[in-house]
C-alpha positions in Angstrom: 134.0 69.0 151.2 133.7 65.4 150.8 132.9 65.2 147.5 135.6 67.9 146.6 138.3 65.8 148.3 136.8 62.7 146.9 137.3 64.4 143.5 141.2 65.9 143.9 141.8 62.2 145.1 140.3 60.5 142.1 142.1 62.8 139.6 145.5 62.9 141.1 145.9 58.8 141.1 143.9 58.8 137.9 146.2 61.2 135.7 144.3 64.1 135.3 145.7 66.1 137.1 149.5 67.5 137.1 151.6 69.5 139.5 152.9 72.4 138.5 156.5 70.3 138.4 155.6 68.1 136.1 157.9 68.5 132.8 157.0 66.6 129.3 159.7 65.1 127.3 159.7 66.1 123.9 163.0 63.4 122.8 160.6 60.6 122.0 158.1 63.2 118.8 161.9 64.8 118.1 164.0 61.5 117.5 160.2 59.9 116.1 160.4 62.9 113.1 163.6 63.0 112.8 163.6 61.2 109.4 160.2 62.9 107.9 161.5 66.2 109.4 164.8 65.4 106.9 162.9 63.9 104.3 160.3 67.1 104.3 163.1 69.3 103.9 164.9 67.7 101.7 161.6 67.4 98.9 160.9 71.4 99.8 164.7 72.2 98.9 163.8 69.5 95.4 160.7 71.2 94.5 158.6 72.5 97.0 155.2 71.3 95.4 154.0 67.7 95.0 156.9 65.7 96.7 156.7 68.2 99.9 153.0 67.4 99.9 153.9 63.7 100.8 156.6 64.0 103.2 154.2 67.3 104.6 151.9 65.1 105.4 154.0 62.2 106.6 155.9 64.2 109.4 151.8 65.9 110.4 150.7 62.5 110.4 153.6 61.4 112.7 153.9 64.4 115.2 149.8 64.1 115.8 150.3 60.2 116.4 153.1 61.5 118.9 150.6 63.8 120.1 147.8 61.8 121.2 146.3 60.9 124.7 
């Protein structure tokens, strides 16, 4: 029982356990990728080809960077 209490305490203090009331704020990822999303949409409308691949790669990299952690 003591081990269980110690593990729960360590997880809570370290941030590894989140309560049900925690809400993830997605504004930073949305704001941070706005330019890439706009460029990607324009590239898709313009050619749907090589330019779209480049903007899509940049968009995915930005989203991946925001989701790391």
